[in-house]
N, C-alpha and C positions, 0 to 999 in steps of 0.2 A: 504494500500500500504506500502510495507516495505521501510526501509530507503535506502537500496541499489537500489530499484526500483525508488525512488524519485531522487536519485543522478544520475542514468542512464538517467531518463527523463530530468533532468536539463541539463546534458551534451549534450544529443541529441538535445534538443531545442536550446542550445547555439551554437552548431556547425551549425545547420540549419539556425538560424538567421544570423550568421556570413557569411555563404555562400550566403544568399540572399543579404546581404549588399555588399559583395565583387562583386557580379554579378550586382549590382545596380538595383536589382528588387524592392528595396524599394523606388526607384525614379519613381513616376507615369508617368513622361514625357518619361522615357526610355521605360516603358511598353506600353504606348499609341503609341509611335513611332513604336514599334514592331507590334502593331495591325493595324497600318495605312498602308495598302498595296498600297494605291494609292497616298500617300503623301510623308512624310519624313520617309520612312520605314527604320528601323534599325534591321537587321537580326541577330545581335550578340547574342540575347537571345536564338536563335536556339541551340547554343553551350551549354547553361545552361540547356535547356530542354533535349537535347540529353544526356548530362552527367547525368541528373537526371534519365532518362529512363534506362541507363546502370547500374547505382548504384542500382536502385530499382529492376531491373530484377535479378541482382546477389544477392542482399540482400534477396529477397523473396525466391530464390532457396536455399540459405544457411540456413536461419532461419526456413523455413517450412520443411526443411529436418530433423529438430530436433523433438523429441517426444513431448517436451513441451518447452515453452519459459523459459528464465533464471529466471524471477522474477514472474512467475504466474504458476498456475497448468494446464492451457489450453490456447489455442489461441482464441482470440475473433475476429472471422471473420464474415462478413455479412452472414446472414442466406439465403438471397435471392440473386440470381445472374441474375435474369430476368431484361430485359430492359422494364420498364413500364412507364406510363405517369408521375408518380412522379419523376422518375430519369431524364427523358427528360426535364420536366418542371424545375427541379432544375438546370440542366446543362445550360439551356437557360437563366434562371434568373442569375446564376453565371456569365455567359459570358457577359450578358448585364451590370451587375454591374461592372465587371472587365473593360469592354470597356469604361464605363462612368467615373469611378473613377480612373482607373489605379492601383487599389489595389485589391488583393485577400487576404484572411485571414492571411496567413503566413507573407508575406511582410508587411502588415498593422500592425501586432503585433510587428514585428521587428522594424518598423518605430517609434513605441512608444518610444523605447529605444534611438532613435535619436532626440527625442523631436519634432517630426513633427506635427505641429498643425492640418493638414488635417487628419492625422491618429487618432488624439485625438477626432475627430468627427466621423470618419469612424468606429473605433472599437466599441464604444458604440452602434452605429446603428446596426452593425453586431450582437452584443450580443443580442440586443432587438429582432432582426429578428429570431435568433436561438432559443431564449427562447420562443418566440411566436409560432414558429413551434412545439417545444417540448410540449408546453401547449395544442395546438390544437390536436396533435397526442394522447396525454394522454386522452383528452376529447372524442375524436373519439373512442378510445379503451374502455373507460368507457361506452359510449353510446351503443356500440355493445354488451357489457356484460349484460346490463339491460334487465330484462324480458319483453317480449312483452305485451303491455296492450290491444291488440286487442282481441275480443271475439273468 
């Protein structure tokens, strides 16, 4: 990764983290109140989500209109666009975790900068889960490439 790409990634991450903090998405109580439709519902995060959709929609149109990204020779987009069991299972697991903890990865990492003790437990657990998934996928890929031992 070039130095310019690293600076751009640091700048983008800093702006993203600041936005999450300003929107109070780093506060699990705020997020849990947003998810609590039958209790103390707080719909203010709808504005955050709506703003994110508008910015992402415009950003994708602008960026993917280019032949190549600024700091790479090609775009790295998902090869598969199908909705399969792994995607649905991952989304369900993500939603359950978000609903139980009040954190998703971005706000949890931003909360580390605020010295949030809950995030200090959540982020390592998130990393272990992600690394375990990567390890399992690698093993699954290796197993599918091994020659069959059946006669």
